[in-house]
Each structure stands twice: as structure tokens, then as C-alpha cells.
N, C-alpha and C positions, 0 to 999 in steps of 0.2 A: 745572432742569440745561439747558442748551445745548445743540440737537439735532445738533451737530458731538460735543460729546460722550457722547449720548446713540447714536448713530448707532456710534462709533467702542469705546465701550464694549459695543454690540449686536453688532454683525459678527467679534469678539474671542471673546466668547464663543458663538458661532452655529461660526466657527472651531473651537475647541476641541472647540464638539460634534460635529459631521461628520468629524474630524478624529479626534476618540475610539472615531466609529461605524467608519470605514475600519477605523485600525490594529483595532480588535480580530477588524470578517471578516474583514480576511488574515490574522492569528494563528491567525484558530479552522481556518479552511478549509487552512493550509498547514501547521500546528506537531500538529494534533490529526486529522488525517484516520480514524486506525483509533483514534478511543480508544476508538468506543464502546461495543465487547466487553471494554475498563479498567475501563470507567464502571458495565459490566451494565444500562443503563438501556436498558426495554419502545421506546421509542420511538430514532429516529435524530433529533430534532426535539430529546428532550426533552437527548437528548446537545449536540445542540448550544447549544438556551437556557445551557442547566450553562456550559459551557466559554467562550462569549461572557462570562456576568453574569463570573467568576469575572474573564478577561480584561480583562473593560470595570472595574473595580472595579480593578486594578492600575493597567490602562492612566489608566481616566480620574483615580483621583486623582492620578500623575503630571502628564499634563496641565494640570488647572488649575491643581492650586498650585505645579510650576515652567513646564512651558508656557506658560500663558498668562500666566503675570509676563513670566517673561523678554522675552516676542516684544511685549508695553507695552512692556517698557524698552527695546527692540532698538528701537522702530518712533518711540520717543519721540528715539531717540541719533539715526536715520537722518534724521527732519523736519529736524533743528536740523542735524547737523552730513554728513553723507551722502546726498545727495541722489538716491542711484541708488540704481535697484532693487535693480544684482546687491550693492552691498552688504550692502542687507536679508536678501539670501537667504544671504549666504556669512556675515552675522555666523549667524543664526540656525543653520546647520550648525557654527558654533565652538562656541555655545552646543549644543548638542546633544551635538558629542563631548565639551567637555568635562564634563557633566552625568554621561554615561556612563563615561566616568572614570576621577571621585572617588568615583561612588557602586557599580561591581563591576571597578574594572583594568581593563588590557589586555585584556580577553573582544571580542574582533572579532565574535561575532553580537552581543551587550550596545552596541559601540561602532558598526554599519554598522544596529541596528533604531533607534538614536534619535537616529540621521543622516538618515535615511528618515524615519521619524517626522517628525521636524525639516523636511524638505525636506518634505516631506503637509504641514503644515501651511501654510506659508511658500505655495503652490500654492492651495492651498482662501484662502487668506487673499486672496492676488493677487484668485485671479476673485470669491470676494467683491467687492472693493474697486473694481472694472471695473468690478462686471455688476447690486450688490445697487443701480439708485440709489431704485427704487421699491418698493410693497406689497406689489405682485405677485413681484415678483420675489423678494423676500425669503417667503412661504412658498415657494416652487418653493424654497428656496433651502433653506427648515426640515425640508418633507416629501422631501428626498431619502436625507437618513440615513436615515430605516426602510422608506425601499424598497430600499435597499442594506443594509439588514440581511436583510428579504428577500429579496432576491435570494439573498447570500450562504449564507440558507437552505436554498433550492432546489437554489444549486449540491453545498451538505453532504446534501446525503440523493441526490441522482445522484452524489455516490462511493459512497456504504456501500451 
């Protein structure tokens, strides 16, 4: 396999992983802050792990099957016909909007979350594209989601 394609695939997979963790932490922190009483879990950390697991299964599946596929197609299109970065970002936002409308109708919350996730994905992808040009940077970027997840756990415990 060509190194260029291996780097492309690795960058897209790492971007998807980081985006799944980031969206999971954000949704868990902002949408379920008071769920510990409802779930009747003994520890706050158990509640955080449980809620984030459910969110990660849903968000991760959608991002892997649709977000990754759309992002690869968009990048291949922009490399060939639209060399500007703003078009790359705009197409991700448009595909996020279209996916939200097709999957759940015109729910403002779902549309805003899907477009925000698409923009987070683009931002992370561009940072990795510009920054991760050697092995050390790839390792640092690989450990970032783990640190982010436990940082979210700390905030969740402080809120409880």
C-alpha cells in the first residue's frame, strides 16, 4: 500500500475516533448532567461511563458508517475539483445538514448537533492534516481522546 494512502486512511480513522470521543463527552456533559438519580447507580463515575457508552455506540456507529464515508468522498472531490479549504468545510456542513434532515426530519436540535459534529470533524481533520507529519505527533494525537474522556469524567464528578 502506498504511504500516501496509508496516511490518508490513518488520518481519517484517527479523526473519526477523536470526533466520536469529543462528541460523546460533550453530549454526556451537557445533556445528561442530572441523570445519576434516574439511573440509580451508586457512583457518579458509573453513571458517566454508562451514559457515555450509550452515546458512543450511537454516535460512533453513525460517524464511522456515514461521517467517514462522506468525508472521504468530500476530500476526494475537493482534491480534484475544489482546491479551497472553505469548500471542504462547507461541503461537510451541507452533508451533515442533509443527513440530519433525511434521518430525523426538520428537528432543529438534531440538525444543529449533526452540523456541529460535522464541523468538529472538519476542524480535527484539518489539524491532523497540518500537524501530524511524524510518528511522535501521531502518538500525541492518539492519546488525546483518552485524556479528553477522563477530563470529561472529572467535570462530570464535579457537577454531581
